[in-house]
N, C-alpha and C positions, 0 to 999 in steps of 0.2 A: 593247382592249389596255390602255388607261389604267385601265379598270375593274378588270382582272385585277391590274394592279400595285397599285392602291389596296387591293384585297382582301388581297393578299399582305403589303403594308406594314402594313395594319391588324392582320393576324394576328401579324406579327412584333412590332409594338408592344404588342399585347394580352398577350403572354406575360409580359414584365416586369411589366405591370400586375397580372396575376393573381398573380405571385409576391409583389409588393409587398402585395397585398391579403391573401394568406395570412400573410405575415409580421406584418402589422398585427393580423390575427385572433389569431395565436399570442401576440403581445405582450399583446393585450387579455385573452386567456384566462389568460395567466400572471399578469397583474395581478389578474384576478378570483380566480384560485387563491390568490394571495398574500393578497388581502383575506379570502377565505374562511378561510385558515389562521389569519390574525390574529384573525378573528371567532371561529373554533373555539377558539383558544387562550384568548381572553378568556372564552368560555363555560365552558371547562374550569376556568379560574381561578375563575370565579364559582361553579361547582359545588363546587370544593374549598373555597372560602370558606364556602359554605353547609354543606358537610359538617363543616367545622371548627366552625362556629357550632352545628350540630346536636349535635356531640359535646360542646361546652361546655355547651349547654343540657341535654343528657342527663346530664352529670356534675352539673350544678346540681340537676336533678330527682332524680337518684339520691341526692344529699346530703340533699335535702329528704325523700325517701322514707325514707332511713336514719334521719333525725332523727325522723320520725313513726312508724317501725316498719313502713312499707309496703314490701314487696319490690319490686325493680326490675322483675321479671317475675312475673306471677301465674300460677304453674304448680305442678304437683306437684314437691316438692323431692326431690333425690337424696340421701337421708340414711341409706340402708341399706348399711352396709359388710359385709364378710365375716362378722364376729362377729354383727352383728344379723341377717344373713341366716340364719346357722345357728340362732340363737335363735328366729327366726320358725318355721322348720321343726320344730325340737325342741319348741318351746313349743306349737305347734298339734297335733303328734302326741300329746305327753304332756299330755293334758287330764284327762278323767275315765275314759277307756277302760281303762287298766291297773288302775284301782281297782274297776270294775264288770264289765268284760268277762270276767275269769277265771271267773266263775260260769257265764256262758253258754257259754264254750268248753268247760269241763269237763262241763257238763250234756249237750251235744250230742255230744262226742267219746266219752264213756263211760269214759275211763280217764285217769290222770295222765300216763302215757307218751305217749299219742296227743295229749293236750292240749299237751304241750311241743313235740311235732313240729309241731302246727298253728301254734304261736307262731313257731317258727323259719322254717317255710315261708311264713308270712304276711309276715315281714320280707324273705324272699327275693323274694317276688312284688312287694312294695313297692319293692325295689331295682331290679327289672327295669322296673317302670313309671316310676320316677324317671329312669332312663337315657334312656328315650324322651322324657320331658318335658324333659330337659336339651337334647336336640337341637331339639325344637320351640321351647323358650324362647329359644334363641339364633338360630334361623332366622327366627322371627316375633316380633320383640322388642316385643310389646305386653303391657300389663297386661290381666288378665282370665282368664288361664289357659285351661282347657278351652274355655270359651265363645269366646274370641278365636280360638283355633286352628281350632275346628270351623267357625266362621262364615267364616273366611278360606278354608278348604279346601272345605267341603261346601255353603256358602251360608247364607242367612239363616234358613230354616225350621228346619233341624237345630240351628243355633246357638241360636235362640230357644227351642226345646224344652228344651235344657240349661239355659239361663238361667231359664226359667219354673220348672222343677222345683227349681232351686237356690234361687231367691229365695222361692218359695212354701213349700217344705217342707224342703229338704235342710239349708241352713245355719241357718235359724231353729230347726229341730228340734235340730240338733247343739248350738247355743248354749243352747237350753232344757235339754237333758239335762245339759250341763256346769254350768249355773247351778243346777239342782236338786241335782246332786251336791255343789256348793259349799255350798248351804244345809243339806243333810242332814248334812254333816260338821261344819259350824260349830255346828249345833244339837244334835249328838249328845251332847256333855258336858252340855248343859242338860236333855236328856230321856234320861238313861242307860238307863232301863228300859222305854222305849216308843218308838214311832215318832214323830218330830216332827210336830206338827199340820200339816195340809194348808195352811191359810192362812198359817202362819208361814213355811213353806218357800217358798211363792210370793211372799210379800212381800219376804223377804230376797233372793231371786233377782232380783226386779224392781229393788230398790234397787241391787244390784251391777251389773246391766246398765245402768241409768241413769247411774251414776257413771262407768263405763268409757266409755260413749258420750260423756259430757262431756269426758273426758280426750282421746279421739281427735278430738273436734271442736276442742279447744283447741290441740293441738300434736302434730305427727308425731314430733318428737324426744322429747317426754315419753312418748308411747305406746311408742316403741321402747325407751326406757330402762326403762320398767316391764316390757316383755317380756324384756329382758336379765336384770333382777334376778330376776324370778319364774321364769324358766327355770333359773337357777342354783339357786333354791330347790327346784324340782321334782326336779332331779338329786340334790340333797342329801337330799331326803325318800326317794327311791328308793334312794339310797346307804345310808341308815340301814336300810331294810328288807333290802337285800342283805347288809349287814355282819352284822346280827343273824342272818339265815338261814345265812350261812357259819359263824358261831360255832356255831349249832345242828348243822350238818352235821359240823363238826370234833369236836363233842361226841358224835357217834354217833347223832344223831336224824335219820335219813334213811330210815325204814322205807318211806314211801310212794314213795321214789325208787329203790328197788332194782328191777331188771328184772322179777323174779318178781311183785312187787306192782304196779309201775307199769303194766303191760300186762294187768292182771286186769280183765276186763269183767264187770259184773253182767248186762249185756245187750249183745250184739254190735250196734254202731251200723251203720245203713244208710249208703249213700253219700250220700243226701240229708241225713242228720243230720250227717255230716262236713262237707258243704257249708255247712250252717247254722253249724257251729262256725267255719269259715273266715270267714263273714260277720261273726260277732262279733269275731273277731280283726282283721278288716279295719276294723271301727269303731275299735278301739284304735289302728290305724296310719293312720287317715284324717287328712289334713292334710299328707302328704308332698309334695303338689303345690302347696301354698299360696304358696310363694315366687313361683311363676309368675304369681300374681294381682297382684303388685306389681313386675313387671319394670321398669317405667319409673321406679321410685323407688330402684332398686338402683344403687349406684356400680359402673361398669364391668360390666354384667350378663353380657357374653359370657365374662367370666372368673370373676366371683364367684358367679353362679348355679349353674353345674355344680359348682364347688368346694364350695359349701355343701351341695348335694345329696349329694355323695360322702362328705362328713364326717358328715352328720347321720343318714342312714338306717342305716348299719352300727352307729353308736353307739346309736341307739334300739333296734335289734333285739337287741343285746348286753344292754342294760339290761333290756329286757322279759323276755328269757329268764331272766336271773339273778333277776329279781323273782319270777317264777312259781316258780322252784326254791326261793326263800326261803319263799314261801307254803306250798308243799307240805312243806317241812322241819319245819314246826311245826303244820300244820293237816291233819287228815284230810280226804279228799274230802267226807265227810258234813258236817263242820264248815264247809267252804268253801261248799258248796251251800246250807246253811241260813243263811248270813250275807248281810245286805243291804249291809254295809259291810266288805268283806274286809280292808282295811288297818287299820281300827279293831279288828276282832276279832284280827288279828295282833298289834297293839300291846298289847291287853289281856292276851293270853296271855304275852307275852315282856318287855314293858317295865315292868311293875309301876307304880310311882308316876309314871313318865314316859310313861305310855300316852296322856296328853292331848296329847303332842307329835305323835302320829300324825294325829288329825283336823285339828289346826292345819296340819300340813305338807301334807296332802291338800287342805285348803281353799285354801291359798296356791297350790298347783299348779293347781287348777281355776280360780282367779281369774286367773292368767296365761293359761290356755287361753281364757277368755272374751275377754280383751283381744286375743289373737292372732286369734281368729275374727272379732271385730268389725272389726279393722284390715283383714283381707284380704277378707272378704265384702263390705264396703262398696265396695271397688275393683271387685268384680264388677258391682255395680249401676252404678257410675260408667262402666265400659267398655260395658255394655249400653245406657245412655243415649247415650253418644257414638256408638254405631253406629246409633242411631235406633230401637232396640227397646224402650226405656223412655222415659218423659217426659224432655224435655231438661233440666228442672230438676235431675235427678239427676246430670247431667254437669257441674255447676257446683261451684266451690270458693270458699271464703271469700277475700275480696280481700286480707286481711291474714295470716291463719293458713295459707292455702293447704291447707285440709283439705276433703274432700267432705262437708260437713255434711248436705245433704239425703239423700245415699245412706246415711250413718250413721244418720240418724233413721228411715229406712225399715227398715233391718235391725233396729234396736232395737224398733220397733213390731211387726214381724212376730214377733220372738222373744217379746215379752210376750203376744201373742195365743196363740202355740203353748204357752206355759207353762200355760195353763188347759185344754189339750186333750190327751187321750191318756195312756197309761201308758208309763213309761220303756222297758220291755222291748220292747213293740211298736214304739215310735218308733225304737229302734235297728235293728230289722229293716227298717223302711221306708227309713231313711236308708242303711243298708248296701247294700241292693239298688240304690237309685238311684245311690249313689256308684259301685258297680262297673259299672253300666250306662254311666255317663258316662265312666269311665276307659277302658272298652273302645272306645267310639265315638271317643274322642280318639286312642287309639293306633292304631286302624284308619285314622284320617285321616293319620297319619304315613306308613303304607305307600302310601296313595293319593297323597299329595303327592310321595313319591319317584318314583312312576310319572308323575305329571302334570308335574312340573318337575324332571327329572333333573339339569339343569345349574345349578340354583340354588345359590348359595354357602351352604355349611353348615359353620360353624366346628367343630361336633361332628357326627360321623356314626357312629351305633352300628351294630353288625352286625345284619343282618336277622333273625338267630336270636333276638335280644332281643325285638322286638315280636311275632314269630310265637309264641314260647314263652309270652309273656304272654297273647296272645289265645286260645291253645289252653286254657290254664288258666282264663281268664276265661269262655270258652264252656262248659266243663265245669261250672264252679262255678255259673253262672247257670242252666244247664239243670237240674242236680240240685236247686238251690234252688227253682226254679219247680215241679218235680215234687213236692218234699217239702212245700212250704208255698205252694200256689198262691194262697191268699187274700192273704197279705202281698205276694208279688211282683206279683200282679194289681193290687192297690191302688196299688203304686208305678208300674206302667205306666199305669194310668188317670190318675193325677195328672200324669204327664208328657204324655200325649196330650190332656189338656184344654187344653193350650197351642196346639193346632192352630187351633181357631176364633178364639182370642184373637189369634193371629198374623195371620190373614187379615182380621179386623175392625180390629185396631189398627195393624198395620204395612203389610200388603200393599195394603189399600184406601186409595188416595190421594185420591179425590174425595169426601171426607166433606162433610157440610153445613157451611156457613159458621159456623153457631152453635157447632159443636163446636170448630172452629179458634179462634173468638173466646174460648170458655171456656178452652181450653188456654193461649192467649196471656195471658189475664187471670190464670190461676192461676200461670203461670210468672213473670209480672211481680210478683204478690203475694209469691211465694216469694223472689224476689230482694230485694224490699224488706224482708222479715222476717228473712232469714238473711244478708243482705249478701254474696251470692254472685254470681260472674260466670263466664263460660266461661274455662277456662285458655288462656293463650297458648302457642303452639307455638314452640319454638326452631328457627329455620331451619338453624342450623349443625348441630344434632344430626340433623335430618331428612336433610340432605345427606350427613352421615357414614354413616347407615344405608343410604341409597340407593346411595352409592358402593360400600360394602362388598358390598351385595347384588347389584351388577352383575357381580361376579366369577363365574367358573364354579366348579363344585363340584370342580374338579381340585385346588383349594387345600386342600380338606378331606379328611383321611385317615380311615380307619376307627378306631374307638375300641377 
């Protein structure tokens, strides 16, 4: 009984003890929580102090960098506004094509009227393609154009084949053709009664390319200012041709433009010949997609990129059509076909003592075209190296000028090599075929991306009829071109397909011998020491902005 009482009393006394113990534990927990809170607050204050000190240190460093001319962040600068964006497109399109392609278009179309139709339709096709590129450019906001879009959508091999053909032949060849046109027009007054010497044209072209490569290596702003100024010069030169042509038409000199004469064929052209005429016109319009190569350097690209495209393509189409009408108002088809410098022949017939203005104007126009092609094609090499498809040295920029010097030097070297190879007429055919092939693959990737990621945020969404119509025209054009001139088209395909083994050996094969990696590392280190280049820094705020915008669904984007 006593034992039972003791047990009950012990249990009764133990309850308050347990309560007291719990209270003490709670008090100790609260004390520990308070201590933790004080410690956390102290740590936060310490972090804030460190952040403040870091900001002050950064401000001091930025002041030092400002004094020494070194930028706060080594990256590609956003210095391309709407005006410069328009001049890049117009300047790249209006290079040498309008001064040499009229001969090829007329030769393959067979009549003046059909040649003019080809020029107008060529501008319409370029407009359809540019609408598709506007959607891709704001959906995948990367520099590199076709290559970046195809790599993102179809994968590394297809993207590398476009990169390989572009770096190996397409852009160096286009640069070489424009540079040769520049030297021919500059030397035309010096050799008025004969063709300028081969060595003289090559040397002058090389000097021009080397000088503009230096300009692009030195400053992005200087390169864009040159582009702006020379684009205005191009439009003035073409404006002079158009004005003189309109004066001729008003004076009654339009025999070649009357419907009865314009559609008079000496020989009815085949469908394949018309397709080749479109290829020559496409060479004159090539460059309409080049703003997409420098998307990361455009100020507010989601707004300015499509605006620049919508302004530039109709303007160039209008100017090209009027320029050809002016040519035909004063030159017979036979005279135009026999001329190697159409604009100079035009000036000699109509400008009299001022005829020397025409070769100077054309030379200035092509000079600006070389600058534009160097500026944009170097960004293609830069983007390819950043994706791991080219040596990493090409993805580096100068630590002070923020320009991709190694990529520019590669483009310059490839162009100088191409200068000594091939004849201009055949080079245009190769380039036009590869150009159209890459355009078609890129626009096909737009349709595949719509199917693969239907909910992706697209600030611009074109009607499906636009890419479908472009691809139908593209397939017909390439098919008939291949049937009409299989050798030229076959050479273009072979050049592109030679990139397959290069891709598997250079990119896909990861377990290379150590000596190869050691050599690449040594070459990269040497290049950095020689050119003072480093990898560009990424702006985390800009990356977060693109990521946040891309997370929205496509409901926010309406049809164009």
